N, C-alpha and C positions, 0 to 999 in steps of 0.2 A: 608472558605465561599468567594465569590467574591463580591465587592462592587456592582457590576451591578446586584444585588438582585432587585434593583429599575428597572430592564428593563420593566417589565410588565406595572407598574404604570407611568413612565416617558418614558424610552427609546423606548417601543413598540408602544407608543400611537402616532398614526396617520401617516398612509403611505399616506393618505390624496390626493388621486388622483393625484398621480406623475407627468404625462403627463400633467393634466389639469393645474396644480398649477405653473409649470416652463417650460412653451413652450420657443422654441427658439425663439428670436425675428425677425421680418422680416426685420429690418435695422442693418447694422453694427455699432459697437460701444460699449462704456461700458453701463453694466447695474447691477442692483443688489439692496441691500437695507442695511440699518445700523438701529440697534436697541439699545435703550437705555431706560432702565426703572430699576425697583426695585421689589423684591420679598421677601415674607415672607413665610419660610418653618418650618414645624413641623416634626421631625423624632423620633419614638421611634425603637430603634433597637441596637442589641449587635455587628453587623457586619458592618454597614454603619457609617462612620463618619458623624456625625449630623452637622447641619449650625453652631451651637456653639461648636468648639472643646472641649473647656474646661469642658462644661456641660457633654459630652457624654463621655470624656475620662476615668473616673473611673467607672470600674466594680465591684460592691460589691460582686457578686458571679456568678458561672456559671447558676443560677437558677433565677436570677434577670435580669432586663431591664434597659437601659440606655435611657434617653430622653433628647433631646434638641430643641430650637427652636431659630430662629434669622432672620432679614431681611438682604438681599445683593443685591448688584447691578447686573443687568443684561446688559453684553454688548455684540453684535453680529454683525458681518458683513460678507456679501456675495458680492464678487466682479467678475463680468463676462465681458468677451469680446467676441464680437460675429462676425464671418466673414459671413455677409449674403449670399454672392454669393456661398458659399461652404455648408452652413448650418451647419457650425462648432462653437462651443462654448466652449472656455476656462474658468475655474471658480477656484475659490479660496475663502475657508471660509466655510460657512455653509448654504447648500440650504435651501430655505423657507420651504419645505416639511420635512425637520429634524428640522427645529427651532420650528415649532409648537408642534413637540413630545418631545421637550425639549432635543434633542438629539446634543449635541455642540461638537461632533467630527468635527475636521478640515479636509478639502479636498483639494487636488490640482488635477485638472484632465481635461478631454476633454469630450464633449458631440457632438455626430455627429447625424444628421438627415438624414435618408435614406428614402426620398420621403414620401410615406403613409406607409411605413414598420415600422415606429417607430423611437425612439432616441435611440442609444446605447451610453453608457458611460463607462469611464474607469478613475479611480483615485486613487491616492495615500493618505490614510487616516492616520491621526496621531493626537496625543493628543497635541494640541498647548499649553495649560495649563495642566501639570501633576495633576491627581487627587489625592486627600489624602485618604489612607486605614490606618487601624490600622497595626503595624508591627506584632504584635502577638494579634489577637482580643480575645483570650482566656485567656489572663494574668488577673488576679483579681488583682485590685487595679489601678494604674495609668497607662495607656497604652501610646506608643508613635505611632504618625504618620510617615508614610513614603510615597514615590512618588509612584504612579501607573502609568506607561506610556503604550502608546500601538501605532503600528503603523502596515500598511498592504495595502490591495489592495481591491477595492470595484469595481464590475462589475455590469452594470445595463442594463435594456432594457425596455423603457417605450413604450406602445403602440404596443405589439409583433405582428409583421408581420400585422400591421393594424387593430388589435383586441384592447379590451379594457383592456388585460392583461398588468401586469408590473411586472418586478421582479428583485431583487437585491441578489448579492451575495458578502459577505465580509468576508475576511480572515485576521486576525491579530494576531501578536504576543502580550503577555502581559508579561510585566517586571516590578516586584515589587522590588525596589531598596534595601530595607532592608526586606526581608522575613524571619519572625522568628514565624510563626504559630507554636503553642505548644511548644516553648522553654522554656516557664515558668513553664511547667507541668511535672511530672514524667512520661515522654514516652520515649520508646526505639527509637534510631536513626531511626529504619525503620517505626515506627509509626509517628515521626514527619515529615519525608521525604513524607510521604504519604498526609500531609496536604499542601504541597508547592503549591501556587496559580500561579506561573510562567507558561507560555506554549503558546499554540496557540488556537485561538477562530475562529470558522466558523458559520456564520449566512446566511441562504437563507430565503427570503421572496418572496411570490407570492400573488399579489393582481389582483383584477377585478374591473373595475369603472363601474357601472350602472349610466349613464348619463340621467338624469331626466329634467323635464322641469324647465324654468326659472333659470339657473344656478345652479341646485343641482345636487350632485354626491352622491352615496352611494357605499362605497368601503368595502368589506369584504376581509380580509388578513389572510393567515396562514404563521406562521413563525417557523422554526426550527433552533436552537442553538447546536452546539457541541462545547463543552470546553474541549480540551484535556490539562489539566494541568500536570505539572509534578509529582504531587501528584495524585494517584488514589482516594483518598478520597476528592480531589478538583476538580475532572474532572466529568462532568454531561452533560445531555441531557435536553434541554428545548424546549417544544412545545406550542405554543400559538395560539390563534383564537382572532381576532380583527374587529370590525365594525367602520368604520369611516362615518359620514355624513358630508358633506361640501356643504354650501349654499353661492353663491357669487352674490351679488348685487352691484349695482352702489356706493350705500352710505356705505354698510357695507358687511362683509363676517363673517361666522360662521363655526367653524371646532369643531365637537364633535367626542369623540371616547370612546369605551368601549373594553376592551380586558380580556381575560381569559387566564390563562397558567398554566402548571404542569411542574415542575422540580424534576429531581431524580439524586442523584448523583450515582458514579459507585461503590463505594467501603464503607465499615463501617467506620464510623468518630471514631477514636480511643479515643477520648475525651468522647464521649457518647456511643459507644459501638453499634451505629445502623447506617444503611444506611438513611441519609437524604432525606426527600421528601417533597415538598411543593405545596400548590395550590396558586395560585397567580391571582390577578384581580385588574383592575384599570380602573378610568374614569377620562376624561380630557376634557376642553372645552375651546376653544379660541374664543374671539369677536374682529375684526377689525371694526372700525368706520372710513371710508375713507374721503379724503379731508377735515381733520381737520381744522377748522378756513379758509376755503375755499382755503385752501393750497393743489392742487390736489395730490403731492406725498407724503403727510403727513397723518399717519394714527394712531390712539390711538389703543393700543393691551391690551387685558385683558384676563387674562389666570386663570384657576383654575384646580387643579389635586387632586386624592386622589388615594392611592394605598395600597393594603394589601397582604402580603405573610404570609400564615399560614402553618407553619411545623409541621412535625410530632414530632421534638424537639423543645421545647419552646425556647431555646437559639437563634434559628433562625428566630424566629417570627420578621415580619417588619412591619410598618404601618407609613406611611406619609402623609402628606397633604400640598399644596402649593397654593399661590395665588400671581398673580403679575399684574404690569401695566407697561405700557411703550409707548414710541413714536417710530414708525417706518417710516423711510423716505426711498421710493423707487426712483430709477432714472434708 
């Protein structure tokens, strides 16, 4: 099972009017934002490493659930340089439209505006800080963590051909440093191999921005993910629908999201003798209070998220909640 079971509740939340939220500036020079804050998370899951590794490390049985909660610092940086004459922008870090959906994949790439035909982008995506996963999530007793790294390519087109459509395509390789799924169980070599989570993941998003009055945008999005893992029982298809509402005013901005998805694995999981399926949903809200203390570039940011994945095998059920607050400085 992939750690990105959180995707509907965190990762998929908020395409958030891509072209509207990150236009290319009219003047040359540096721009971007820095974010510093703190968040509190609670995770009930057997397959996701919770915010407190020690609390979620021990699995009592394959029919029980682990739970952990903790607070952690939030640090994020997006740095861009614009060549105004050519309408070209280089960027490094995490774009604001990804930050509000808590997707902290790092990117290094280029965006190019083609008049009224939209903004085309290409970027190398990578995990600047490797994420933690369980080396063997099925091990009863104390489990060990290992690094999960990813890297690949993201292509995007905001404002397709002058319309309000936007799309992103991402392909990336997944590398789990010490993949041991199923090694603690009495499985055949072929059965254990079917649980291998290494492989390649592809995601295609398509969104449309309904621009309303007074800075409001309503954005439905459909997303399809194909995870081609080395193990057939770890390979899956995920389809999700999402609705984002963004309201931007001089003093404040609000971005809210709701998403629903379905996930289905390719083959029977040998640990449970069933093909795992899950219904996923999540909600998220982000509030920005601008010009804090009359400092124009400074904003206070408050976020809250809830996500739930209900699988046909209880072992894979996941529930999480998160609240955070921080300061964002735009330049």
